N, C-alpha and C positions, 0 to 999 in steps of 0.2 A: 505496498497501500503504500501510495506518495502522502508526503509531510507539504503541510503546512502553516506559515504563519500568522498568527491573525492578527494583521496591521503591523505596526513596528514592534508591537508588545516584541516577547518573546517567549511568549505561548507560539508551544511547537505543539500541534493536532493529528489526527490521520488526514486526510485530503474532504473523506466521506465519513462522517459523523453516524451518532447514531440517538435517533427520538427514541425516548424510550416511554412516551405520555401511552399512549396504545394498549400497549400491555395492560394497566389498571383502570384506564377513565377513559369516558370520551368515546369511545369508538363502541360500543356496546360494551356487554358484560364483563368486568376481571377479564384475565386471561388464567393459567395457573400458573402457579409458583415456581411450580419447581421446571415444567418446562418454558416461564421465560428467563427463569436465570439459567436454563444451560441454553440460551440463545444467546442472552448478553455475552456470557463464558464463549463461546464459538464466533461473536463477532472477534473480541480481547485476539484471541488465535488464528481468526482474518485476517488481520490486523487493524481494527476498529484502534484509535485510541480516547476516541471522542463521544461522552456519553451523557443526553442532555435530560435532565429531570426537573419541576419543582415542588415543593411545598404540598403546594392547592394539589397536584395528579393525586388524587384520591375520593378524598385528602391524606397523605403524609403516605398510604401504602407504598405508591412507587418510588419516595426514598429509598424505603428500606426494602425496596427488593433490588434497584442497583447497588445499596450497599452493601447487603450480604452478597449479590452477586460478584463484583469487583475485588471481595474483599482478599483474596490472593492475590490481586493484579494493581494492587490503591497502587502503588509508586511507576507501573506504567502509564497508566492513565490518567483520561484528565477527565474531571466532573463539571459537569455545570449546570445549577441550580436554581432557584426563585426568590424570591422574596415580597412583598405588596399587594399582598390579599388578606382581610380578614376573617379567617375558619369561623365556620359556621357549619359541626354536620345536618345542625336542622334544616339549612338553605338549599335553596336547589344546587347539584352539585358542589355545594360546604361554601358556595361564593354565598361571602356576608361585605361585597362590603371591600372599596381598594384601602388600603393603612398601611403607609409611608412613613411614619414619621420614625424618626431616631431610635426614641426608646422602643419601639417594637419591631423596629430592625434588629436593631441587639437583642432582646429577649428572644426572637424565633431563628434568629441563625443558631441559637445552641440545641434545637432541636434538626433543628438539618445535619448536623454534626453528626450530632448523637442515631441520624436515621443509618447515615448516610455512614456511619462505621469508620469516623476519618478524623484527625483533628483539625483539616484543613481544608474552608473550600476552593476548590480552585479557578473557580469563574463564577461568583455570584452574581445577577441579575433583577435589575427591578422589571417586575410579571409586567405592569401597567404605572406606568403617567401617574402621579395621585396629585389632582388640581391643587389639595388643600395642603399641601409641603411647600415647601420650593423645593427646587430641583437641585440648590446648591445643597441645603440642610442633605439632604441621598445620597449627594456625593461626599458630603462632610464624615457621614456616618459609616460606610461601608469604606473611608478611607480607615477613620480609625481601627477600624476589623480587622483593615489588609497593613496596620505598625503594629499590631495586636498579635500576631499572625496568623487570626483564623480563617482569612480571606484573600487569593493568593492577586486575583485581577478581578475591577469589575465594569460591569455588563448593568444592557439599555436593554428594554423590550417592547419595540414598537412604538421605539418616542418619535418627533417629529424633530428636524436637524438642528432648530434652535435651544431645540431643550438638551440635544446632545452637545454644543458647544458649553454653551451652561456646565453641564455638569463635568466636562470632561477639562475646565480652565480649572477644578476644586480638585478633584482626583481622573488621573489620567480613565479615559473608556478605553478596556481593550477591544472591546468588544456588541455590537450592536446585531441585536435579533429580534429579527418581524419574516412574515408572511412576503416570499416570492415567488416566486414562476415564473413561466408561460405566462402562466393566466393572472398574474398579478403581479406585476410590474412596476409598482406606486412608488419601492423608492430609488429608481429612474429619476425622481422627479427630481429632488430636494438630497434624500440622505445618503446617497450614492457616492457623489459631490463631494458633500460634507466629510464621508469615511476615509475618502482620499484625500483630500485633502491635509484632515488632520492625522494618517493612520492610523487608523483602528478596523481593526474585521470587521468580515457581515457573517452572519449565517444564517442561511436560509431556513422559513422554517417549514412543516406545510412544499415540500419545494418541490415533490409531484400531486399537488394540487385535493391535496387527502383524499388520494387514489386515486385520481380523475385521469391522471395524465397515466396510468399504467393503461388503460386503454380495458380494465376489469370489471368497468360501471357503464349498465347502459342505461338507458334510459326506461326500463324495467328492472334495473334497480329498485328494492324497495330497504328501506330503514328500518330497523328498532326502537322503539320510542330509548331505547338508553343507547341512543349511535348518534351522535354531537346532529352529522351529515340531514340527520330530519327536521332538524329546525333551520337549515340553512339554503336560503332563498335558492344560490347556484344550484343546488341539491335537486328541486325539483324536475319530473320528467320535460317536462318544456323545457327550462335548459338547459340537461343533461341532454336532452337531442340536437338540440341547438347549439351547445357547443360541441360537438362532439368532430368537426372537421379540425377543430384542434389536436384532437388526439388520427386525425387519420393524415395533419401533418406530418406528423412525427411517427408516425410508424414507415410513412412512406422514403425520412429518413432514414429513418430503421431501416430499411430491407436493404439500401443499397451499404451500411455501414457493417450487416450483419451482429444489429446493437437490437433494443426491444424501446416501446416507444419509452416506458419508464428511465432505460438508459440513453437515450438521447436528453431528454429536460434534467439530466443532474448533467451530462456532461454538455448539457447549452450554460448550466450554472458558471459549473468548475471554467469554462473559457469563456467569462465575461470581466473575471480580474483573479490574481493569482492570492489576494488573501481572502474569496472570497467560499464557506467550508459549509454546503447544505449540512445537514439531520433529519434526512430521510429515515421515517419512523415504521416499523414491521412487527409480527406480532410471527410472519416464516423463515424458517434461517433459507428456503430458495429464490425469494424474496431478496433477505438481506445480501445474499450471497449474487443473485440478480444487480440489484444496486450497488453494493462494494465494486464488480465488475461497468458501471461505468466510466470509475476511474482512467479506466484503460482505454475507454472510447475514444478520437481526437477527432477533431470537427476543423475541419479549412477553414482558412474566411469566408473562402467563396458558400460551406455550409452554411457556417451563421450570417449568410446576406443571403443567404436563401430562406435560413427559416425565419429570417426579422422580415424579412417583405414577404415571404406569407403570411407568417403572425400578427401584421399589423393591418391585413386585412379582413380577419376576422377579428366581428364586437360577440364578445363577450358578452352570455346574456346572467343574469342573473346576481346579488350584492353578494358580497362575499363572508358576511360576518348577519348575522339579527343585529335592526338597527342598532340596539340597547350595546350591543357588545361593540358594533363600531362607532357608536359614541366616544371610548373611554381608549381610540387607536392616533394615529397620531398627536400628541399634545405637546 
Protein backbone atom coordinates (compact mmCIF):
# COMPACT_ATOMS: atom_id res chain seq x y z
CA UNK A 1 0.00 0.00 0.00
CA UNK A 2 1.29 3.44 -0.93
CA UNK A 3 1.60 6.04 1.83
CA UNK A 4 0.57 9.69 1.85
CA UNK A 5 1.22 12.61 4.18
CA UNK A 6 -1.72 14.68 5.33
CA UNK A 7 -0.68 18.14 4.23
CA UNK A 8 2.53 19.57 5.67
CA UNK A 9 2.19 17.55 8.86
CA UNK A 10 4.35 14.55 9.61
CA UNK A 11 1.24 12.35 9.79
CA UNK A 12 1.79 9.60 7.22
CA UNK A 13 -1.01 7.13 6.48
CA UNK A 14 -1.97 4.55 3.88
CA UNK A 15 -3.27 6.12 0.66
CA UNK A 16 -6.66 4.58 1.39
CA UNK A 17 -8.01 4.37 4.92
CA UNK A 18 -10.96 2.51 6.42
CA UNK A 19 -14.10 4.25 7.65
CA UNK A 20 -15.50 2.07 10.43
CA UNK A 21 -18.84 3.80 11.13
CA UNK A 22 -21.03 1.41 9.14
CA UNK A 23 -19.86 -1.54 11.19
CA UNK A 24 -21.85 -0.24 14.19
CA UNK A 25 -24.04 2.65 13.08
CA UNK A 26 -26.13 4.28 10.35
CA UNK A 27 -26.19 1.56 7.70
CA UNK A 28 -28.65 -0.92 9.17
CA UNK A 29 -28.31 -2.99 12.36
CA UNK A 30 -24.83 -3.27 13.95
CA UNK A 31 -22.76 -6.04 12.41
CA UNK A 32 -21.27 -9.00 14.28
CA UNK A 33 -18.42 -7.76 16.48
CA UNK A 34 -16.12 -10.71 15.86
CA UNK A 35 -16.59 -10.48 12.10
CA UNK A 36 -15.86 -6.76 12.14
CA UNK A 37 -12.79 -7.27 14.38
CA UNK A 38 -11.53 -9.78 11.84
CA UNK A 39 -12.22 -7.34 8.98
CA UNK A 40 -10.31 -4.49 10.66
CA UNK A 41 -7.35 -6.78 11.30
CA UNK A 42 -7.50 -7.99 7.69
CA UNK A 43 -7.20 -4.34 6.63
CA UNK A 44 -4.03 -3.98 8.71
CA UNK A 45 -2.60 -7.14 7.14
CA UNK A 46 -3.23 -5.62 3.69
CA UNK A 47 -1.41 -2.39 4.47
CA UNK A 48 -4.16 -0.09 5.71
CA UNK A 49 -2.84 2.10 8.53
CA UNK A 50 -5.58 4.76 8.83
CA UNK A 51 -8.81 4.01 10.70
CA UNK A 52 -11.72 6.39 11.29
CA UNK A 53 -14.32 6.29 14.06
CA UNK A 54 -16.21 8.68 16.39
CA UNK A 55 -17.67 8.62 19.88
CA UNK A 56 -21.19 9.07 18.49
CA UNK A 57 -21.03 5.99 16.25
CA UNK A 58 -23.11 3.60 18.28
CA UNK A 59 -22.88 5.75 20.39
CA UNK A 60 -19.55 4.51 21.79
CA UNK A 61 -19.66 0.95 20.43
CA UNK A 62 -17.67 1.73 17.28
CA UNK A 63 -14.77 3.19 19.26
CA UNK A 64 -14.82 0.08 21.45
CA UNK A 65 -14.72 -2.15 18.37
CA UNK A 66 -11.87 -0.22 16.76
CA UNK A 67 -9.91 -0.08 20.02
CA UNK A 68 -10.16 -3.82 20.60
CA UNK A 69 -9.45 -4.75 16.98
CA UNK A 70 -6.38 -2.52 16.69
CA UNK A 71 -4.90 -3.10 20.16
CA UNK A 72 -2.34 -5.66 18.87
CA UNK A 73 -1.24 -3.25 16.12
CA UNK A 74 -1.47 0.07 17.97
CA UNK A 75 2.04 1.26 17.10
CA UNK A 76 1.56 0.48 13.40
CA UNK A 77 -1.69 2.39 12.83
CA UNK A 78 -3.23 5.86 12.95
CA UNK A 79 -6.59 6.17 14.68
CA UNK A 80 -8.86 9.16 14.09
CA UNK A 81 -11.92 9.86 16.21
CA UNK A 82 -14.25 12.81 16.77
CA UNK A 83 -15.87 14.96 19.45
CA UNK A 84 -18.51 17.65 19.42
CA UNK A 85 -21.91 16.05 20.09
CA UNK A 86 -23.94 15.91 23.25
CA UNK A 87 -24.87 12.25 23.47
CA UNK A 88 -28.14 11.03 24.93
CA UNK A 89 -29.14 7.38 24.35
CA UNK A 90 -32.79 8.46 24.35
CA UNK A 91 -32.31 10.89 21.46
CA UNK A 92 -32.62 9.83 17.83
CA UNK A 93 -29.36 8.08 16.83
CA UNK A 94 -27.96 9.26 20.20
CA UNK A 95 -27.52 12.82 18.93
CA UNK A 96 -28.83 15.42 21.39
CA UNK A 97 -27.25 18.50 19.81
CA UNK A 98 -23.80 19.95 19.32
CA UNK A 99 -21.44 20.60 22.21
CA UNK A 100 -17.88 21.77 21.61
CA UNK A 101 -17.39 23.67 24.85
CA UNK A 102 -13.74 23.29 25.92
CA UNK A 103 -14.77 21.65 29.22
CA UNK A 104 -16.84 19.10 27.32
CA UNK A 105 -13.99 18.33 24.89
CA UNK A 106 -11.59 17.72 27.78
CA UNK A 107 -14.15 15.50 29.48
CA UNK A 108 -15.10 13.30 26.53
CA UNK A 109 -11.52 12.73 25.35
CA UNK A 110 -11.02 10.54 28.40
CA UNK A 111 -13.83 8.23 27.34
CA UNK A 112 -12.48 7.97 23.81
CA UNK A 113 -8.98 7.16 25.07
CA UNK A 114 -10.38 4.39 27.27
CA UNK A 115 -12.60 2.88 24.56
CA UNK A 116 -9.78 3.03 22.00
CA UNK A 117 -7.41 1.35 24.50
CA UNK A 118 -4.73 3.94 23.92
CA UNK A 119 -2.99 6.76 25.75
CA UNK A 120 -3.03 9.13 22.76
CA UNK A 121 -5.43 9.85 19.90
CA UNK A 122 -3.57 10.34 16.64
CA UNK A 123 -6.12 12.65 14.99
CA UNK A 124 -8.96 14.33 16.90
CA UNK A 125 -11.64 15.97 14.75
CA UNK A 126 -14.38 18.36 15.74
CA UNK A 127 -17.30 16.41 14.25
CA UNK A 128 -19.36 19.47 13.30
CA UNK A 129 -18.78 23.16 13.89
CA UNK A 130 -20.69 24.38 16.95
CA UNK A 131 -22.03 27.92 16.33
CA UNK A 132 -22.33 28.47 20.09
CA UNK A 133 -18.59 28.08 20.70
CA UNK A 134 -15.94 30.23 19.00
CA UNK A 135 -13.71 27.99 16.89
CA UNK A 136 -10.69 29.62 18.53
CA UNK A 137 -11.85 28.18 21.87
CA UNK A 138 -12.22 24.73 20.31
CA UNK A 139 -8.75 24.92 18.77
CA UNK A 140 -7.35 26.12 22.09
CA UNK A 141 -8.88 23.16 23.94
CA UNK A 142 -7.37 20.69 21.48
CA UNK A 143 -4.05 22.54 21.71
CA UNK A 144 -4.14 21.91 25.47
CA UNK A 145 -4.79 18.21 24.84
CA UNK A 146 -1.87 18.06 22.42
CA UNK A 147 0.40 19.71 25.00
CA UNK A 148 -0.85 17.20 27.59
CA UNK A 149 0.12 14.32 25.28
CA UNK A 150 -3.44 13.03 24.89
CA UNK A 151 -3.84 14.04 21.23
CA UNK A 152 -1.30 14.26 18.40
CA UNK A 153 -3.15 16.12 15.63
CA UNK A 154 -6.18 18.42 15.30
CA UNK A 155 -8.83 18.03 12.62
CA UNK A 156 -12.14 19.56 11.54
CA UNK A 157 -15.10 17.99 9.77
CA UNK A 158 -17.50 19.70 7.32
CA UNK A 159 -16.10 23.12 8.23
CA UNK A 160 -16.16 26.19 5.99
CA UNK A 161 -12.90 27.67 4.69
CA UNK A 162 -13.13 30.75 6.92
CA UNK A 163 -13.59 28.57 10.00
CA UNK A 164 -10.61 26.40 9.03
CA UNK A 165 -8.44 29.52 8.75
CA UNK A 166 -9.50 30.81 12.17
CA UNK A 167 -8.85 27.44 13.83
CA UNK A 168 -5.51 26.97 12.07
CA UNK A 169 -4.28 30.31 13.42
CA UNK A 170 -4.65 28.98 17.00
CA UNK A 171 -3.65 25.33 16.56
CA UNK A 172 -2.40 24.03 13.20
CA UNK A 173 -5.04 21.84 11.58
CA UNK A 174 -3.58 18.61 10.21
CA UNK A 175 -6.63 17.39 8.28
CA UNK A 176 -10.15 18.33 7.30
CA UNK A 177 -12.71 15.59 6.75
CA UNK A 178 -15.72 16.29 4.56
CA UNK A 179 -17.85 14.42 2.07
CA UNK A 180 -16.24 14.49 -1.38
CA UNK A 181 -16.79 12.32 -4.42
CA UNK A 182 -17.84 12.58 -8.04
CA UNK A 183 -21.40 13.15 -6.86
CA UNK A 184 -20.60 15.75 -4.18
CA UNK A 185 -17.90 18.20 -5.26
CA UNK A 186 -18.65 21.23 -3.12
CA UNK A 187 -15.23 21.10 -1.35
CA UNK A 188 -13.66 22.17 -4.64
CA UNK A 189 -15.28 25.60 -4.37
CA UNK A 190 -13.49 27.01 -1.31
CA UNK A 191 -12.26 24.29 1.03
CA UNK A 192 -9.68 22.54 -1.16
CA UNK A 193 -8.00 25.81 -2.29
CA UNK A 194 -7.75 26.90 1.37
CA UNK A 195 -6.27 23.54 2.41
CA UNK A 196 -3.68 23.69 -0.36
CA UNK A 197 -2.69 27.20 0.70
CA UNK A 198 -2.42 26.27 4.38
CA UNK A 199 -0.79 22.87 3.90
CA UNK A 200 -3.67 20.86 5.42
CA UNK A 201 -4.57 17.31 4.37
CA UNK A 202 -8.03 16.30 3.18
CA UNK A 203 -9.91 13.13 4.12
CA UNK A 204 -13.00 12.49 1.97
CA UNK A 205 -15.69 10.49 3.74
CA UNK A 206 -18.43 8.77 1.71
CA UNK A 207 -15.99 8.68 -1.24
CA UNK A 208 -18.26 6.08 -2.86
CA UNK A 209 -21.42 8.14 -2.39
CA UNK A 210 -22.69 6.05 0.56
CA UNK A 211 -22.40 3.00 -1.67
CA UNK A 212 -24.10 4.41 -4.75
CA UNK A 213 -20.94 4.77 -6.84
CA UNK A 214 -20.16 1.06 -6.47
CA UNK A 215 -22.95 0.30 -8.93
CA UNK A 216 -24.58 -2.12 -6.49
CA UNK A 217 -27.51 0.18 -5.67
CA UNK A 218 -30.36 0.59 -8.18
CA UNK A 219 -33.76 2.29 -8.24
CA UNK A 220 -35.20 -0.98 -6.94
CA UNK A 221 -33.01 -0.99 -3.83
CA UNK A 222 -34.97 -0.46 -0.61
CA UNK A 223 -33.42 0.61 2.67
CA UNK A 224 -34.44 -0.56 6.14
CA UNK A 225 -35.57 2.10 8.64
CA UNK A 226 -32.33 1.50 10.56
CA UNK A 227 -30.39 2.53 7.44
CA UNK A 228 -29.80 6.29 7.34
CA UNK A 229 -30.07 6.25 3.55
CA UNK A 230 -33.83 5.68 3.91
CA UNK A 231 -34.03 9.36 4.99
CA UNK A 232 -31.76 10.83 2.32
CA UNK A 233 -33.42 12.56 -0.67
CA UNK A 234 -30.64 11.38 -2.98
CA UNK A 235 -31.63 7.77 -2.29
CA UNK A 236 -35.28 7.93 -3.34
CA UNK A 237 -36.06 5.58 -6.27
CA UNK A 238 -36.53 8.57 -8.58
CA UNK A 239 -33.16 10.10 -7.67
CA UNK A 240 -31.36 6.76 -7.89
CA UNK A 241 -32.73 6.22 -11.38
CA UNK A 242 -31.78 9.73 -12.51
CA UNK A 243 -28.28 9.55 -11.01
CA UNK A 244 -27.38 6.17 -12.49
CA UNK A 245 -25.78 7.92 -15.46
CA UNK A 246 -22.82 8.66 -13.19
CA UNK A 247 -22.34 4.97 -12.40
CA UNK A 248 -22.55 4.20 -16.13
CA UNK A 249 -19.69 6.65 -16.69
CA UNK A 250 -17.55 5.01 -14.01
CA UNK A 251 -18.32 1.57 -15.39
CA UNK A 252 -17.31 2.55 -18.93
CA UNK A 253 -13.96 3.97 -17.73
CA UNK A 254 -13.48 0.90 -15.54
CA UNK A 255 -13.94 -1.50 -18.43
CA UNK A 256 -10.98 0.14 -20.18
CA UNK A 257 -8.86 0.06 -17.04
CA UNK A 258 -9.95 -3.42 -15.91
CA UNK A 259 -11.31 -1.83 -12.74
CA UNK A 260 -14.68 -1.60 -11.00
CA UNK A 261 -16.78 1.59 -10.78
CA UNK A 262 -15.79 1.88 -7.10
CA UNK A 263 -12.11 1.67 -7.97
CA UNK A 264 -12.43 4.39 -10.60
CA UNK A 265 -14.30 6.63 -8.13
CA UNK A 266 -11.52 6.21 -5.54
CA UNK A 267 -8.72 6.53 -8.11
CA UNK A 268 -10.30 9.80 -9.26
CA UNK A 269 -10.11 11.15 -5.71
CA UNK A 270 -6.49 10.03 -5.28
CA UNK A 271 -5.59 11.77 -8.54
CA UNK A 272 -6.97 15.14 -7.41
CA UNK A 273 -4.21 15.97 -4.89
CA UNK A 274 -1.33 14.02 -3.29
CA UNK A 275 -2.59 15.02 0.17
CA UNK A 276 -6.07 13.52 -0.24
CA UNK A 277 -6.76 10.24 1.60
CA UNK A 278 -10.25 8.75 1.14
CA UNK A 279 -11.75 6.52 3.84
CA UNK A 280 -14.31 4.21 2.20
CA UNK A 281 -16.25 2.10 4.65
CA UNK A 282 -17.27 -1.52 4.23
CA UNK A 283 -18.33 -4.55 6.23
CA UNK A 284 -17.18 -7.12 3.66
CA UNK A 285 -13.68 -8.46 2.98
CA UNK A 286 -14.21 -8.58 -0.80
CA UNK A 287 -15.16 -4.89 -0.83
CA UNK A 288 -12.19 -4.03 1.38
CA UNK A 289 -9.86 -5.70 -1.12
CA UNK A 290 -11.63 -3.99 -4.01
CA UNK A 291 -11.24 -0.57 -2.38
CA UNK A 292 -7.57 -1.16 -1.56
CA UNK A 293 -7.02 -2.14 -5.18
CA UNK A 294 -8.02 1.36 -6.27
CA UNK A 295 -4.62 2.64 -5.12
CA UNK A 296 -3.03 0.73 -8.01
CA UNK A 297 -5.37 2.16 -10.68
CA UNK A 298 -3.63 4.90 -12.66
CA UNK A 299 -5.75 7.51 -14.38
CA UNK A 300 -4.00 9.58 -17.05
CA UNK A 301 -4.63 13.29 -17.52
CA UNK A 302 -6.71 12.34 -20.54
CA UNK A 303 -8.78 9.94 -18.40
CA UNK A 304 -9.32 12.64 -15.81
CA UNK A 305 -10.37 15.19 -18.43
CA UNK A 306 -12.82 12.68 -19.87
CA UNK A 307 -14.31 11.96 -16.45
CA UNK A 308 -14.58 15.66 -15.59
CA UNK A 309 -16.16 16.53 -18.92
CA UNK A 310 -18.73 13.75 -18.75
CA UNK A 311 -19.50 14.29 -15.05
CA UNK A 312 -20.02 18.02 -15.58
CA UNK A 313 -22.91 17.23 -17.92
CA UNK A 314 -24.68 15.07 -15.34
CA UNK A 315 -27.10 16.95 -13.09
CA UNK A 316 -27.20 15.02 -9.79
CA UNK A 317 -30.73 14.75 -8.40
CA UNK A 318 -31.65 14.98 -4.71
CA UNK A 319 -30.09 16.59 -1.65
CA UNK A 320 -27.22 14.72 0.00
CA UNK A 321 -28.72 15.06 3.51
CA UNK A 322 -32.10 15.82 5.09
CA UNK A 323 -32.39 19.57 5.60
CA UNK A 324 -31.82 19.37 9.37
CA UNK A 325 -28.42 17.72 8.81
CA UNK A 326 -27.40 19.99 5.94
CA UNK A 327 -27.93 23.05 8.13
CA UNK A 328 -25.01 22.05 10.38
CA UNK A 329 -22.41 21.78 7.63
CA UNK A 330 -20.03 24.33 6.08
CA UNK A 331 -20.13 26.73 9.02
